[in-house]
Backbone as JSON, one array per atom type, in Angstrom:
{
  "sequence": "MRQPIPPMKRAFDLLVGGSMLLALLPLLLLMAAGIGVLEGRPVLYVSRRRLNSGPAEPIVKFRTMRRDADRIANRDTVPIVSTRFLNLPITSPLYTPIGRVIERLMLTEMPQLLHVLAGRMSVVGNRPLPDNVVASLGEEFPQVEDRFLTPGGLTGPVQLVGRDLLSDQQRLAIEIAYCDAVLRNYSPLLDLRILAYTVLAGFSESARFTSEEVLDLLARHGARLVREAPPRRLGKPAAPEPDQEPPETVPAVHEGSGNR",
  "N": [[21.31, 12.75, -11.45], [20.65, 11.22, -14.2], [21.41, 7.36, -13.95], [24.15, 6.53, -16.88], [23.53, 3.64, -18.64], [25.41, 0.73, -18.9], [27.07, 0.14, -21.98], [26.52, -2.9, -23.28], [24.18, -3.6, -22.28], [22.45, -1.92, -22.97], [22.38, -2.46, -25.66], [21.05, -5.11, -25.17], [19.08, -4.24, -23.67], [17.5, -2.83, -26.23], [17.28, -5.24, -28.11], [16.11, -7.05, -26.54], [13.96, -5.6, -25.31], [12.48, -4.77, -27.64], [12.0, -6.58, -28.94], [10.42, -8.28, -27.61], [8.15, -5.87, -27.41], [7.27, -5.9, -29.55], [6.2, -8.72, -29.98], [4.39, -8.63, -27.73], [2.27, -6.86, -28.53], [-0.06, -7.03, -29.63], [-1.29, -8.32, -27.46], [-0.8, -6.33, -25.37], [-2.68, -4.41, -26.82], [-5.59, -5.37, -26.58], [-5.65, -5.42, -23.77], [-5.54, -3.14, -22.9], [-7.82, -2.55, -24.23], [-9.83, -3.55, -22.73], [-9.64, -2.67, -19.97], [-10.45, -0.23, -20.34], [-13.14, -0.57, -21.14], [-14.34, -2.11, -19.41], [-13.54, -0.96, -17.37], [-13.19, 1.67, -17.41], [-12.11, 5.32, -18.51], [-8.69, 6.4, -16.47], [-7.32, 4.17, -18.67], [-4.23, 3.63, -18.78], [-1.73, 3.97, -15.6], [-0.12, 6.74, -14.59], [2.11, 7.76, -12.5], [5.23, 8.73, -9.94], [8.39, 7.87, -9.52], [11.61, 7.08, -8.58], [13.9, 6.36, -10.83], [16.67, 5.74, -11.05], [19.54, 7.27, -9.9], [19.1, 9.73, -10.02], [16.57, 12.36, -9.66], [12.7, 11.8, -9.08], [10.54, 10.4, -11.79], [8.31, 10.41, -14.24], [6.63, 7.65, -14.83], [4.74, 5.65, -16.59], [2.1, 2.3, -16.57], [-0.16, -0.19, -16.77], [-3.48, 0.72, -15.43], [-4.18, -1.1, -12.8], [-6.07, -1.05, -10.74], [-8.7, 0.96, -8.54], [-9.42, 4.41, -8.71], [-8.91, 5.6, -7.25], [-6.44, 4.65, -5.76], [-4.56, 5.19, -5.18], [-4.48, 7.29, -3.24], [-5.37, 6.26, -0.84], [-4.09, 4.03, -0.38], [-0.67, 4.29, 0.36], [2.51, 4.96, 1.15], [2.72, 6.94, 3.09], [0.07, 6.48, 4.06], [-0.38, 3.96, 5.06], [0.14, 2.43, 7.68], [3.53, 1.29, 9.25], [4.59, -2.33, 9.48], [5.55, -5.02, 9.17], [7.49, -4.8, 6.81], [9.04, -2.33, 5.28], [9.19, -1.24, 2.4], [6.24, -0.76, 0.07], [3.84, -3.98, -0.14], [0.97, -4.7, -1.37], [-1.72, -7.03, -1.24], [-2.97, -9.22, -3.66], [-5.33, -9.86, -3.14], [-6.48, -7.52, -2.2], [-9.14, -5.22, -2.02], [-8.82, -3.19, -3.3], [-8.09, -3.85, -6.31], [-9.14, -4.23, -9.02], [-11.38, -5.98, -11.38], [-10.53, -7.0, -13.59], [-7.77, -6.23, -13.89], [-6.7, -8.0, -11.78], [-6.58, -10.16, -13.4], [-4.71, -8.82, -15.48], [-2.28, -8.24, -13.4], [-2.04, -11.0, -12.86], [-1.14, -12.14, -15.42], [1.78, -10.84, -15.3], [1.19, -8.5, -16.95], [1.23, -6.08, -15.77], [3.44, -4.04, -16.14], [4.34, -3.73, -18.87], [3.65, -1.83, -20.34], [5.12, 0.39, -19.92], [7.62, -0.78, -21.5], [8.13, 1.14, -23.44], [9.73, 3.46, -21.84], [12.01, 1.62, -21.84], [12.82, 1.41, -24.26], [13.67, 4.02, -24.79], [15.44, 4.45, -23.58], [15.11, 5.18, -20.73], [14.53, 3.17, -18.65], [15.37, -0.19, -18.27], [15.17, -3.38, -19.22], [15.95, -5.96, -17.58], [16.06, -4.8, -14.33], [16.61, -3.2, -10.67], [13.3, -2.62, -9.45], [11.05, 0.42, -10.05], [10.85, 3.16, -7.36], [8.49, 4.8, -5.18], [9.26, 8.46, -3.63], [9.04, 8.66, -0.86], [8.57, 5.95, -0.52], [11.01, 5.32, -0.76], [12.27, 7.06, 1.46], [11.59, 6.58, 3.47], [12.78, 3.58, 3.86], [15.64, 4.73, 3.95], [15.44, 5.33, 6.75], [16.09, 3.5, 8.2], [17.73, 2.0, 6.38], [20.93, 3.02, 5.32], [22.1, 2.69, 2.91], [20.57, 2.3, 0.9], [20.66, 3.98, -1.15], [22.28, 2.58, -2.57], [20.94, 0.63, -4.46], [20.09, 2.56, -6.82], [22.1, 2.51, -7.71], [22.67, 1.32, -11.16], [20.11, 1.57, -13.68], [16.43, 1.29, -13.21], [14.34, -1.53, -13.6], [12.1, -3.74, -15.59], [11.76, -5.71, -15.0], [13.27, -7.76, -11.78], [16.48, -9.23, -10.43], [14.67, -9.44, -7.55], [12.64, -11.0, -7.71], [12.63, -12.9, -8.46], [12.13, -14.53, -6.27], [10.25, -13.55, -4.99], [8.49, -10.44, -3.86], [7.16, -10.25, -1.41], [8.05, -12.01, -0.07], [10.54, -11.66, 0.85], [12.5, -10.03, 3.54], [13.03, -6.72, 4.45], [15.46, -6.3, 4.67], [16.98, -8.38, 3.28], [15.58, -7.85, 0.47], [16.9, -5.63, 0.24], [19.46, -6.49, 0.04], [19.69, -8.48, -2.01], [19.46, -6.69, -4.19], [21.15, -4.83, -3.94], [23.42, -6.06, -4.44], [22.48, -7.09, -7.19], [23.15, -4.39, -9.07], [25.74, -4.15, -8.05], [26.88, -6.64, -9.71], [26.43, -5.99, -11.81], [27.87, -3.46, -12.27], [30.68, -4.12, -12.36], [30.94, -6.23, -13.65], [29.48, -6.8, -16.49], [27.38, -9.03, -17.73], [25.14, -10.18, -20.27], [24.04, -12.57, -20.43], [23.38, -12.43, -17.84], [20.99, -11.06, -17.31], [19.8, -12.26, -19.2], [18.89, -14.63, -17.8], [17.42, -14.28, -15.63], [15.68, -12.84, -16.41], [14.12, -14.82, -17.84], [13.72, -16.62, -15.54], [11.91, -15.65, -13.78], [9.8, -15.54, -15.57], [9.39, -18.41, -15.43], [8.78, -18.67, -12.05], [6.86, -17.05, -11.62], [4.7, -19.01, -12.96], [4.76, -20.85, -11.7], [5.41, -22.06, -8.48], [7.05, -23.64, -7.62], [9.39, -23.03, -8.81], [11.14, -20.74, -7.69], [13.32, -19.3, -6.43], [15.29, -18.97, -3.6], [16.41, -16.51, -1.33], [19.28, -16.78, -0.58], [20.49, -18.38, -2.94], [20.02, -16.61, -5.14], [21.55, -14.48, -4.77], [23.53, -16.43, -5.16], [23.69, -16.68, -7.76], [24.59, -14.46, -8.61], [26.86, -13.47, -7.78], [27.89, -15.64, -8.92], [27.43, -14.85, -11.84], [29.28, -12.47, -11.69], [32.14, -12.78, -11.09], [34.93, -11.25, -10.75], [33.29, -9.74, -9.6], [33.14, -11.1, -7.0], [35.49, -11.87, -6.44], [36.88, -9.51, -5.49], [35.08, -8.24, -3.81], [32.94, -9.36, -1.76], [29.3, -9.85, -1.71], [26.81, -8.57, 0.45], [26.63, -11.41, 2.4], [23.07, -12.85, 3.48], [21.96, -14.43, 6.61], [24.1, -16.15, 9.24], [27.26, -14.93, 9.65], [30.36, -15.94, 7.7], [32.98, -17.6, 9.5], [35.46, -15.95, 11.02], [39.38, -16.5, 9.23], [42.06, -17.56, 10.62], [44.44, -15.58, 13.2], [42.93, -13.46, 12.24], [41.0, -10.28, 12.15], [37.52, -10.16, 13.3], [34.82, -9.72, 11.25], [33.58, -6.62, 10.78], [30.09, -6.4, 11.39], [27.69, -5.4, 9.3], [24.85, -4.21, 8.39], [22.9, -5.65, 6.42], [21.04, -5.07, 3.56], [12.18, -5.38, 0.8], [6.42, -4.37, -4.45], [2.97, -5.44, -4.53], [1.23, -3.81, -6.61], [1.74, -1.34, -5.39], [4.32, 0.07, -5.18], [5.57, -0.72, -7.44]],
  "CA": [[21.9, 12.57, -12.66], [20.47, 9.72, -14.95], [23.03, 6.3, -14.69], [23.84, 5.72, -17.53], [23.26, 2.67, -18.95], [26.66, 0.15, -19.52], [26.86, -0.03, -23.78], [26.21, -4.33, -23.4], [22.94, -3.62, -20.92], [21.29, -1.12, -23.46], [21.76, -3.07, -26.6], [20.72, -5.79, -24.6], [17.81, -3.5, -23.42], [16.84, -2.83, -27.3], [17.14, -5.78, -29.01], [15.03, -7.96, -26.51], [12.51, -4.94, -24.87], [12.14, -4.38, -28.64], [11.29, -8.04, -29.46], [8.67, -7.67, -26.47], [6.85, -4.95, -28.06], [6.7, -6.47, -30.85], [5.19, -9.9, -30.21], [3.32, -8.38, -26.86], [1.56, -5.64, -29.18], [-1.88, -7.06, -29.59], [-2.34, -8.64, -26.21], [-1.15, -5.13, -24.78], [-3.58, -3.31, -27.09], [-6.38, -5.92, -25.97], [-5.76, -5.18, -22.13], [-5.79, -1.56, -22.6], [-8.83, -1.71, -24.71], [-10.21, -4.66, -21.87], [-9.47, -1.51, -18.68], [-11.37, 0.77, -20.86], [-14.55, -0.67, -21.64], [-15.09, -2.2, -17.94], [-13.44, 0.1, -15.91], [-13.33, 3.55, -17.88], [-10.83, 5.71, -18.25], [-7.44, 6.18, -17.74], [-6.09, 2.87, -19.2], [-2.66, 3.73, -17.95], [-1.74, 4.78, -14.68], [0.69, 7.91, -14.59], [3.2, 7.98, -11.54], [6.01, 9.56, -10.1], [9.45, 7.0, -9.25], [12.93, 7.04, -8.61], [14.47, 4.96, -11.48], [17.74, 6.08, -11.05], [20.34, 8.02, -8.61], [18.38, 11.04, -9.7], [14.94, 13.01, -8.7], [11.85, 10.76, -9.37], [10.38, 10.88, -12.87], [6.8, 10.26, -14.22], [6.55, 6.23, -15.17], [3.43, 4.43, -16.83], [1.73, 0.91, -16.59], [-1.61, -0.26, -16.96], [-4.01, 1.01, -14.57], [-5.38, -2.35, -12.03], [-6.65, -0.97, -9.35], [-9.21, 2.08, -8.62], [-8.69, 5.36, -9.49], [-8.23, 6.99, -5.79], [-5.91, 3.79, -4.54], [-2.97, 5.87, -4.47], [-4.37, 8.18, -2.28], [-5.69, 5.16, -0.15], [-2.84, 3.04, -0.11], [0.63, 4.79, 0.02], [3.9, 4.78, 2.28], [2.34, 7.87, 4.27], [-1.27, 6.28, 4.96], [-0.22, 2.68, 5.64], [1.7, 2.27, 8.93], [4.93, 0.39, 8.89], [4.06, -3.38, 10.06], [6.95, -5.79, 9.33], [8.19, -3.96, 5.74], [9.17, -0.52, 4.99], [8.56, -1.86, 1.62], [4.99, -1.11, 0.52], [3.63, -4.54, -1.1], [-0.3, -5.02, -1.56], [-1.89, -8.69, -1.88], [-3.82, -9.35, -5.35], [-6.6, -9.7, -2.98], [-6.7, -6.18, -1.61], [-9.98, -4.68, -2.89], [-8.28, -1.83, -4.61], [-7.69, -4.36, -7.18], [-10.48, -4.27, -10.15], [-11.8, -7.28, -11.31], [-9.43, -7.13, -14.87], [-6.64, -5.4, -12.88], [-6.47, -8.95, -10.96], [-6.68, -10.59, -13.97], [-3.44, -8.34, -15.65], [-1.71, -8.73, -12.79], [-1.43, -12.77, -12.35], [-0.22, -12.27, -16.08], [2.38, -10.64, -14.98], [1.49, -7.61, -17.75], [1.11, -4.67, -15.16], [4.52, -3.18, -16.33], [4.7, -4.01, -20.12], [3.72, -0.23, -21.23], [7.49, 0.32, -19.24], [8.93, -1.19, -22.42], [8.89, 2.06, -24.25], [10.37, 3.86, -21.34], [13.26, 0.79, -22.27], [13.58, 1.72, -25.83], [13.86, 5.29, -24.64], [17.0, 4.65, -22.54], [15.24, 5.58, -19.29], [14.66, 2.48, -18.1], [16.49, -1.23, -18.41], [14.47, -4.55, -19.19], [16.1, -6.08, -16.21], [17.29, -4.0, -12.71], [15.45, -3.29, -9.64], [12.15, -2.18, -9.49], [11.53, 1.71, -9.4], [10.25, 3.16, -6.14], [7.9, 5.97, -5.2], [9.82, 8.99, -3.08], [7.87, 7.97, 0.41], [9.48, 4.78, 0.16], [12.91, 5.67, -0.31], [12.65, 7.7, 2.51], [11.3, 5.46, 4.87], [13.45, 2.8, 3.94], [16.61, 5.39, 4.31], [15.51, 5.72, 7.78], [16.57, 2.29, 8.51], [19.0, 1.41, 5.69], [21.23, 4.49, 4.34], [22.69, 1.75, 1.97], [19.04, 1.85, 0.2], [20.91, 4.44, -2.07], [23.03, 1.86, -4.08], [19.99, -0.14, -4.74], [19.67, 3.23, -7.57], [23.41, 2.86, -9.12], [21.85, 1.01, -12.34], [18.59, 1.65, -14.03], [15.25, 0.39, -12.58], [13.67, -2.45, -14.84], [10.67, -4.17, -15.65], [11.41, -7.16, -13.56], [14.78, -8.02, -11.36], [16.58, -10.28, -9.14], [14.03, -9.95, -6.14], [10.88, -11.5, -8.58], [12.51, -14.14, -8.47], [12.47, -15.0, -4.84], [8.6, -13.14, -4.91], [9.08, -10.06, -3.48], [5.89, -10.73, -0.31], [8.84, -13.21, 1.0], [11.9, -11.07, 1.6], [12.51, -8.64, 4.06], [13.54, -5.45, 3.73], [17.44, -6.59, 4.57], [16.67, -9.58, 2.45], [15.32, -7.19, -0.64], [18.03, -4.55, -0.72], [20.97, -6.82, -0.13], [19.63, -8.39, -3.52], [19.2, -5.5, -5.2], [22.52, -3.93, -4.19], [24.16, -7.36, -4.99], [22.42, -6.51, -8.53], [23.95, -3.29, -9.06], [27.44, -4.42, -7.81], [27.02, -7.52, -10.58], [26.27, -5.1, -13.7], [28.6, -2.34, -12.7], [31.64, -4.74, -11.72], [30.87, -7.32, -14.55], [27.87, -7.49, -17.02], [27.53, -10.34, -19.0], [23.75, -9.98, -20.82], [23.69, -13.75, -19.7], [22.68, -12.33, -15.95], [19.78, -10.71, -17.45], [18.57, -13.11, -19.91], [18.12, -15.79, -16.77], [16.48, -13.55, -14.85], [14.15, -12.64, -17.2], [13.55, -16.76, -18.16], [13.35, -17.61, -14.43], [10.77, -14.62, -13.54], [8.24, -15.87, -16.15], [9.24, -19.63, -14.78], [8.24, -18.59, -11.01], [5.46, -16.34, -11.88], [3.7, -19.12, -13.09], [4.79, -22.37, -10.84], [5.84, -21.93, -6.69], [8.18, -24.37, -7.51], [10.32, -22.42, -9.91], [11.3, -19.72, -7.34], [14.53, -19.24, -5.84], [15.51, -18.67, -1.98], [17.21, -15.37, -1.49], [20.46, -17.19, -0.78], [19.76, -19.04, -4.41], [19.69, -15.32, -6.24], [22.96, -13.87, -4.73], [24.4, -17.18, -5.36], [23.34, -16.37, -9.22], [24.45, -13.13, -9.15], [28.31, -13.93, -7.73], [28.42, -16.13, -10.45], [27.58, -13.64, -13.45], [29.75, -11.67, -11.1], [33.24, -13.27, -10.59], [35.33, -10.35, -10.46], [32.96, -9.27, -7.84], [33.44, -12.09, -5.75], [37.21, -11.92, -6.14], [37.16, -7.94, -4.81], [34.27, -7.27, -2.58], [31.63, -10.18, -1.72], [28.33, -9.28, -1.25], [27.02, -8.93, 1.56], [25.16, -12.52, 2.49], [22.26, -13.35, 4.79], [22.56, -15.41, 7.82], [25.52, -15.72, 10.16], [28.58, -14.39, 8.56], [31.73, -16.84, 8.15], [34.06, -17.87, 10.77], [37.25, -15.57, 10.49], [40.26, -16.96, 9.06], [42.93, -17.87, 12.16], [44.78, -14.47, 13.32], [42.2, -12.02, 11.57], [40.25, -9.83, 13.44], [36.07, -11.41, 12.76], [34.44, -8.81, 9.76], [32.54, -5.53, 11.44], [28.98, -6.5, 11.08], [26.94, -4.71, 8.72], [23.29, -4.42, 8.17], [22.69, -6.31, 4.43], [19.75, -4.75, 3.41], [11.31, -5.45, 1.14], [5.64, -3.28, -4.55], [1.48, -5.24, -5.19], [1.33, -2.54, -7.94], [1.49, -0.38, -4.19], [5.23, 0.4, -5.4], [6.32, -1.38, -8.35]],
  "C": [[21.53, 10.94, -12.51], [21.83, 9.01, -14.45], [23.01, 6.42, -15.99], [23.66, 4.57, -18.15], [24.42, 1.48, -19.69], [26.04, -0.5, -21.43], [25.7, -1.87, -23.75], [24.75, -4.32, -22.97], [22.63, -3.03, -22.01], [21.51, -1.6, -24.99], [21.11, -4.69, -26.59], [18.79, -5.54, -24.56], [17.25, -3.6, -25.25], [16.61, -3.67, -28.25], [15.9, -7.31, -28.46], [13.87, -6.93, -25.94], [11.58, -4.52, -26.4], [11.22, -5.74, -29.58], [10.26, -7.97, -28.71], [7.78, -7.19, -26.95], [6.04, -5.51, -28.88], [5.58, -7.51, -30.8], [4.35, -9.14, -28.97], [2.21, -7.65, -27.26], [-0.2, -5.83, -29.15], [-2.17, -7.43, -28.56], [-2.08, -7.06, -25.57], [-2.72, -4.49, -24.92], [-5.24, -4.29, -25.95], [-6.63, -5.47, -24.48], [-6.35, -3.92, -22.17], [-7.49, -1.57, -22.7], [-9.97, -2.98, -23.52], [-10.51, -3.16, -20.29], [-10.59, -0.38, -19.33], [-12.64, 0.72, -21.13], [-15.04, -1.17, -20.17], [-14.53, -1.43, -16.95], [-13.29, 1.77, -16.58], [-12.18, 3.31, -18.12], [-10.07, 6.14, -16.81], [-7.17, 4.69, -17.93], [-4.97, 2.98, -18.41], [-2.68, 4.81, -16.45], [-0.18, 5.34, -14.82], [1.5, 8.03, -13.02], [4.65, 8.38, -11.25], [7.11, 8.47, -9.16], [10.03, 6.98, -9.15], [13.03, 5.71, -9.48], [15.72, 4.6, -11.24], [18.3, 6.85, -9.08], [19.68, 9.82, -8.77], [17.03, 11.55, -9.52], [13.73, 11.52, -9.85], [11.4, 11.23, -10.56], [8.99, 10.02, -13.02], [7.42, 8.76, -15.11], [4.77, 6.09, -15.73], [2.92, 2.98, -16.76], [0.26, 1.2, -16.39], [-2.57, 0.07, -15.32], [-5.1, -0.26, -14.29], [-5.84, -2.38, -11.07], [-7.44, 0.36, -9.38], [-8.96, 3.25, -8.66], [-8.3, 6.3, -8.28], [-7.25, 5.71, -5.08], [-4.61, 4.4, -4.52], [-2.72, 6.62, -3.57], [-5.12, 7.19, -0.96], [-4.63, 4.42, 1.29], [-1.55, 3.19, -0.33], [1.87, 4.88, 1.04], [3.52, 5.92, 3.55], [0.96, 7.3, 4.53], [-1.11, 4.65, 5.6], [0.73, 3.14, 6.57], [2.51, 0.82, 8.83], [4.16, -1.02, 10.07], [5.53, -4.25, 10.13], [7.92, -5.26, 8.15], [8.06, -2.8, 5.4], [8.31, -0.49, 3.42], [7.13, -2.06, 1.06], [4.35, -2.2, -0.6], [1.88, -4.76, -0.95], [-0.5, -5.99, -2.14], [-2.7, -8.68, -3.34], [-5.02, -10.0, -4.5], [-6.98, -8.52, -2.98], [-7.99, -5.71, -2.61], [-9.9, -3.43, -3.72], [-8.0, -2.64, -5.45], [-8.93, -4.25, -8.17], [-10.19, -5.59, -10.83], [-10.32, -7.66, -12.7], [-8.32, -6.65, -14.44], [-6.39, -6.88, -12.36], [-5.49, -10.17, -12.29], [-4.88, -10.55, -15.07], [-2.17, -8.38, -14.46], [-0.88, -10.48, -12.62], [-0.68, -12.78, -14.05], [1.05, -12.05, -16.65], [2.63, -8.98, -16.36], [1.61, -5.59, -17.36], [2.01, -3.2, -16.35], [4.57, -2.82, -17.43], [4.32, -2.5, -20.58], [5.13, 0.3, -20.81], [8.33, 0.28, -20.39], [9.15, 0.15, -23.34], [8.95, 3.16, -23.61], [11.92, 3.06, -21.48], [13.75, 1.44, -23.2], [13.68, 2.97, -25.61], [15.17, 5.77, -24.06], [16.08, 5.08, -21.26], [15.02, 4.51, -18.28], [15.52, 1.08, -18.96], [15.29, -2.36, -18.23], [14.52, -5.31, -17.95], [16.59, -5.53, -15.12], [16.09, -4.07, -11.89], [14.16, -2.09, -9.67], [12.07, -0.3, -9.16], [10.61, 2.02, -8.24], [9.46, 4.57, -6.11], [8.98, 6.63, -3.81], [9.78, 8.57, -1.77], [8.48, 6.53, 0.82], [10.71, 5.03, 0.32], [13.04, 6.34, 1.19], [12.39, 7.16, 3.45], [12.33, 4.32, 5.26], [14.94, 3.17, 4.35], [16.69, 5.69, 6.11], [15.94, 4.64, 8.62], [17.73, 1.81, 8.19], [19.36, 2.89, 5.07], [21.87, 4.06, 3.22], [21.51, 1.87, 1.16], [19.92, 2.59, -1.1], [21.09, 3.71, -3.13], [22.34, 0.7, -4.52], [19.55, 0.72, -6.65], [21.05, 2.99, -8.62], [23.34, 2.28, -10.28], [20.41, 1.54, -12.4], [17.65, 0.23, -13.43], [15.02, -0.07, -14.22], [12.85, -3.21, -14.81], [10.68, -5.17, -14.68], [13.36, -7.18, -12.97], [15.0, -8.86, -10.67], [15.72, -10.74, -8.22], [12.63, -10.59, -6.68], [11.29, -13.02, -8.88], [12.6, -15.19, -6.86], [10.61, -14.66, -4.66], [8.8, -12.31, -3.57], [8.25, -9.81, -1.63], [6.85, -11.55, 0.48], [9.91, -12.97, 1.33], [11.26, -9.95, 2.42], [13.17, -7.81, 3.62], [14.97, -5.63, 3.33], [17.6, -7.39, 3.65], [16.62, -9.36, 1.03], [16.7, -6.97, -0.96], [19.34, -5.52, -0.33], [21.39, -7.36, -1.48], [19.92, -7.66, -4.41], [20.51, -4.96, -5.24], [23.63, -4.82, -4.6], [24.06, -7.25, -6.83], [23.26, -5.95, -9.41], [25.58, -3.7, -8.8], [28.05, -5.12, -9.48], [27.06, -6.54, -11.79], [27.08, -4.28, -13.87], [29.63, -2.61, -12.85], [32.09, -5.41, -13.28], [29.88, -8.01, -15.33], [28.07, -8.07, -17.53], [25.49, -10.2, -19.04], [23.09, -12.15, -20.66], [22.5, -13.86, -18.38], [21.4, -12.13, -16.57], [18.71, -11.82, -18.21], [17.91, -14.19, -18.82], [17.61, -15.08, -16.36], [15.32, -13.08, -15.46], [13.67, -13.87, -17.34], [13.09, -16.55, -16.79], [12.21, -16.44, -14.16], [9.85, -15.36, -14.23], [8.22, -17.31, -15.74], [8.24, -19.07, -12.93], [7.0, -17.71, -11.48], [4.55, -17.66, -12.37], [3.45, -20.84, -12.55], [5.81, -22.16, -9.36], [7.64, -22.61, -7.01], [9.36, -24.22, -8.16], [11.1, -21.43, -8.73], [12.54, -20.12, -6.35], [14.14, -18.83, -3.82], [16.34, -17.62, -2.48], [18.51, -15.51, -1.76], [20.68, -17.76, -2.73], [20.35, -17.42, -5.22], [20.71, -14.73, -5.98], [24.11, -14.78, -4.85], [24.74, -17.19, -6.87], [24.13, -15.08, -9.27], [26.02, -13.2, -8.81], [28.36, -15.05, -8.94], [28.45, -15.72, -11.62], [28.47, -12.93, -12.98], [31.3, -11.89, -10.98], [34.39, -12.9, -10.47], [35.33, -9.41, -9.16], [33.17, -10.14, -6.85], [35.15, -11.95, -5.4], [37.57, -10.58, -5.38], [36.33, -7.96, -3.55], [33.26, -8.48, -2.69], [30.93, -9.04, -1.63], [27.51, -9.81, -0.16], [26.06, -10.02, 1.62], [24.61, -12.48, 3.44], [21.91, -14.06, 5.99], [23.6, -14.87, 8.45], [26.39, -15.89, 8.87], [29.54, -15.19, 9.26], [32.62, -16.57, 8.67], [35.64, -16.97, 9.84], [38.43, -16.77, 10.48], [41.36, -16.73, 10.72], [43.56, -16.76, 12.3], [43.88, -13.47, 12.99], [40.72, -11.78, 12.44], [38.74, -10.4, 12.49], [36.1, -9.74, 12.38], [33.66, -8.2, 11.18], [31.03, -5.86, 10.91], [28.16, -5.85, 10.52], [25.21, -4.7, 8.5], [23.3, -4.95, 6.73], [21.13, -5.17, 4.87], [19.02, -5.22, 2.0], [11.04, -4.24, 0.54], [4.71, -3.81, -4.83], [2.2, -4.08, -6.14], [1.57, -1.54, -6.57], [2.91, 0.51, -4.73], [6.19, 0.0, -6.5], [6.53, -0.56, -9.29]]
}
């Protein structure tokens, strides 16, 4: 079942998503023409991804890879080495030359603004995932479904760090904390900050966050969440209060275009 978008978040999506589409439309048309001329059809890549707690749905983005890339590199064909999330480096030969430019300009997912305006996605949220990646994550992290409690987005808190710099455990911890913050105490300012910081982080390595800093950002915007149930933090757990039983350790829980 598709998760309803909180009213304030939906208003943010319509205002910001609509403004982004109008502002970027000439550039997006230029990118589409460039792909068509240099690489041929199709210009858009359509794949089925999990956007929420319901079944996978078709979503679009610019085609930045070879036509057969999805058959060559997916979670069923690429052995699991360090992460169950599938991340293809920009240096992969599967990318086309113009595809690398589009990826570096962070324009690959911009056609998904149409999904945002239609209410299927949000501007800010956890990135959609293929079913086989979700299934692989579920083998080790049963709480993976908690990352789908809010609709998928064009960008999210993970992008403030960089998905290639996070372990599966760290990435899922951030994604679940974001869902908790949205559901318990949503603030449009949180999404606005994530959106702005994503742009800065995309152009300057020094603007990137650490995983702990992202969790702190989410906590500051979810004061009610912090008081009721703090998100799982990374690293060594805090020492228990005197005369208090130590908390049970729960594993907290890392798409290139591979699964974005």
